[in-house]
N, C-alpha and C positions, 0 to 999 in steps of 0.2 A: 871714031866715038872718043879718042882723048882730047880732041878739041871738047866734043860738049859736054865731059866731065870735067875739064878745065873751067867751063863758063857757070855747070852747076854750083861749082865751087865757090866761085864768084860771088851766085847768088844766094849761098849760105852766108856768107862773110854780109852780105848786105841786110839779110834777115837777122844776124847776131848782131849786127853796130846800130841797125837801125829799129829793132823790135817790131818791123813789117815786112809781111812778104809781098806787098803792093807795090811795085816800081814803077814810075813814071815811063813811058812811053819811049821819051827821048834820053831819060839817064843813059849816062856815058861813065866808065870806071876812069880810075887817075890812070890807068894804062891804055885808055883811049878805046875799050871795049863795050859796043854799045849793048849795054846789058839790056836793056828797057826792049830792045827791039826782037834780043831774043828770048825774051821773057813772051814775049807775044806772039811771036811766033811757037814756040812750046803751045801754046792753047789752041792755036789755030791746027795744029798737026794731030790735038787730043781732038778734037772733035770730028777732024777727017779719018781719026783711027789710023794714023801714021808714025805712033813715036810705038816703038816695041812695050813688050811687057814690062822689061828689066826698067826702061828710061822711065815709064809711068812709075813705078815702086820706089825709084829714087826719089824723083820730083814729090811723090806724097810724103817721103820719110823728112824730104826738107821741109815740110809745110809749104809747098807749093801749091797756090792756088787755082785751079781750074776754072772757076765761075767766079768772074768778080763781081756782078751784079748779085749771086746768089751770096757770097759772102759777105759781101756789103749789108747788104738784107739782114743775116743771122747778127752781124755786129749793132747793128741801132737798133735791133729787138732785144739782143742783151742790156744794151745800155737804156731802153723805155724802162727794162725791170726793175734796174737798179733807183731809176726816176722814181719809177713807182713804190717803191720800197723805202724810199729816202722822204716822198714829199705824199706820199697816199694818195695820187692822181696820176693822173694819163694825161692831163691838160698840160699839156709842154708848150710852153710863149715861141709863137715862131721863131723868134731872135736865138734860141737858144742851144748853146753850143756845148758839148760836152766836154770834159776834159782832153780826149782822145781828139777833139775835133770834130768829130761829127754835128750836122748839122740835126739836133732831132726833132725840132721842131719843123722845119721844112722836112722831115722826112716822114713824121705823121702827118701831117695833110696832104704827102703825097699818097698815103696807104688809103686814106678817106677818100682821096680822088678813083685811085683803080678799083677800089670796091662799090662806086657808085657807078663807074665805068663797065663794070663786069671784068674787070681785067687782072682780078687779083686770084693765084693759084689756090687752090683745094687746101696746099699745107700750110701756105701763108694764112690761109683767113683762120685755118685753126688754132695754130698757135697764139693768133692773136685775140679770138674768140675766148680762149684760157684765162685770158686776164682783164677778161670785160672790156675790149677796145672798143672807144665808142668810134663806130664806123661812120655814124653821120654827125656832123660837126654840134649841132644841135643836143645830140646824145651825149656828147663830151660834156658839155655846160649841165646836164642833170643829170651825169653821174657824180661829178664835183661836188653841186651843190647836195645830193645825199649821202654823199659821202661825210663832206664835210657837217651836215645837222648829225649823221650818226656819232661823228666825233664830240660835236655838242651835247646830246643826248648822255652819252658817256660819261664826260664831265660833270653836266650840272645834273642829270635826273631827271631830264624832261627836255620837250621839244620845244617848248615857248623860245623862241629866239627875239630878245630886245631889237627894235629899228637901229638901224643905223650897225649892229654888230658885224664886225669883221674878226674871222679866225686869226688868232695870236701867230700860228705857226706858220700857215700858208696865205695869210692876207686873203682870204677868200671874203666876199662881200657879202656873207650870208644872211644877214639883215634884210637886205635889197633884194636876193632870189629868193629869200621866204616872202617877201610880199608881191613879187612878180609871179609866184606860182600860184599864189590866193588870187589875184585879181586874172590869172585864167583861170582858174576852177571856178570863180563867180561869173566868167564869162561863157563856163561851159565848155571851157577847149582845152581840158586835159582829160587825157584819157583814164579809162576802167584801170589799167597796168598801173598807171603813175599813180592813180587816188589810195588802189590799193597799197604802194609799195610806201608810202607819207603814212598812211592810217595803221600801218604794222610797227609804225616809229613812235605813234603813239601823236603825233601830228593833228593840230587843230585849225578849223576851218577859221570859225569864228572866235576871235580874240578877243573881242570886246566881252562875249559871253563867259570865255575859259578865265578871263581876265577877272570877272566878278565871282564867279564862283570858287576861285582860287582865293580872293580877298577875303569871301566871309567865311572862308574857313581858315582863316590864318584869324580874323578874328577872333573865332570862335578859340580856338585855341588859345589866344593871346590874354581872352579873359577867364579862361579855367585855369592859366597859371598865376595871372595878376590880381583878379576878381573887379577889373573895371574895363570901361572900353576906350580907356586914354591911349593908344599907343606913341612910345617918343620916337624920335629920327632913326633907332638902333632896329625898330621891328620892321620884318620884311615878308614878303611874300615869299613862296618855295620860289617863284622866277625872279626875287631879286626888288621888287616892287616896293617901295614906301607903302608901308599899312597906313602912317598917320596921314601921306597924302591922299589915300585910298578914301579913308573915314570921312577927310572933310570937301571930299569931291562928292558922297552917298551925301550928307549935308548940305552940300549948297546946290547939287539937284534937286532934294526935297523940297528945300525952301524955294525953290523958281518952279515948283509943279513937275519936273521933269522926271523925277526917278518912278520907274513902273510901278503898278501898286505890287507888283507879286514880290518884289523886290524889299517894297515898304514892308510886306506883311515877315517876308523872310527873317529881314533884321530885327521887327520888332519882337520876334519869336523868343529871338534869342537875347530879350531884356535891353535892345539898344535903345539910348535913347534920343532925341533931335536935338536937345538944347539942353546946355549945364544945369540952369533951373530946374528943368526936369528931372535931370538923373539925381541931383539932390533931394529933390521930393519924393523920388522912389526909393533911395536908398535910405531916408528916413522911414517910411513908412514901412519898408522890410523890418526896421531894428521896433518898430514897433509892433508888427506880428509877433516878432520873435519875443517879445517882451510881455506879449499878451499869451503866446505859446505855454510861454515858461509860469507866470504870476497868474495867469487866469483871468484876466481884464486888463484894462485900458487905462486904469487911472494912474499915470504915470504921475511920480512926486516932479513936484515942480523943479526942480534942482538936481534932478537925475542926470547922469550923464553917460554915453557909451559911445565908445570909439572916438573919443573927441567931440562928439556930438550932444549937445544938449539937449537932448531929448522930451526932455520935462516941458521946456518953454515951446519947445518947436511943438507939441500936442496943444497944448492952452492954445496957442495960435491957430492950428487947424480949427478947432471947435469955436473959434470965436468968429473965422472964416464963415466955417458953416453955419452957426445960427444966427449971421446975417445975411447968409444966403449968398453970399460969395465966393464959394469953393467952387472951382471950376468942375465943371460936370463930369468929366471922368475922373475927377478927384475923389467929387463928393461920393461918385455910386462905391470907389474904392473904401474909404471912408463907414461910410452905411454899412455897408456888408460887413466888413468887420466889426463892427459893433452890434450887427444884427446875430453876428455868431460867437461875440464873444464870452470866453467861459466862463 
């Protein structure tokens, strides 16, 4: 027993100096004691139930590892929890090595393989499941994408991810992932569960339609604040799209006859005009309507000005065009309606 105690003391010294209870089988002490072989023999005796209760107690007190595989698994699991907390994902690069030297990426892959082969214990499965471990490789990519999308929404207030967007912290290519998800959805290959998971985050499948709706809402807000439809380069939609560019796109599509009729109607209902001349005419006509409301007639004095607009001269010119039959049909209709209702 004294020899056994001496070797136990050598083991304790090793643990204290190396901060580890795992010893290579080939390890020898400076005095020539084959400590690695002794440690290995204790494990075999423990499994064969050949150690006394006292020996088992003393070994446990010294931090002895009876089951190396289980010990290694638990250590790796602890490192995975740390990685998840630090990075917000369980997608560990295959080459990743922890500061303690654990090949965590390889370990994660090995757990996925064991699960697929039905070789994982219930205890290990339960622990992994609690941290939403991706038992399938493609499940890991999905979970990472959803996690990145959640973070994006928390920061931006919406789930409309710009193309090419890359998460600053994790370098996750969220823009590419989102595009891939939409393609899978359009091909009818996305499960109902995943569809619901994304829609719960406010994810939109038709980005063109949602971007247009966002654009017109931003234009309404801009008009309410500024009184015109000429946004500058600083005006943005909620998802950061240039409102100036959006307006130009609508005008270009309208000029080419490619803007949907319902969109044309929606824009015209808020007073949007397609060219500057129309907008100027509408603005001046609105001033004339206000003059009529205020004065009870449309006989604006020739030199009358309001808001830097020479309204008197403008009215005279419109009368001239109308009398010659040269006033555009839509303008003529407004003009005659106003004069018919003149106070």
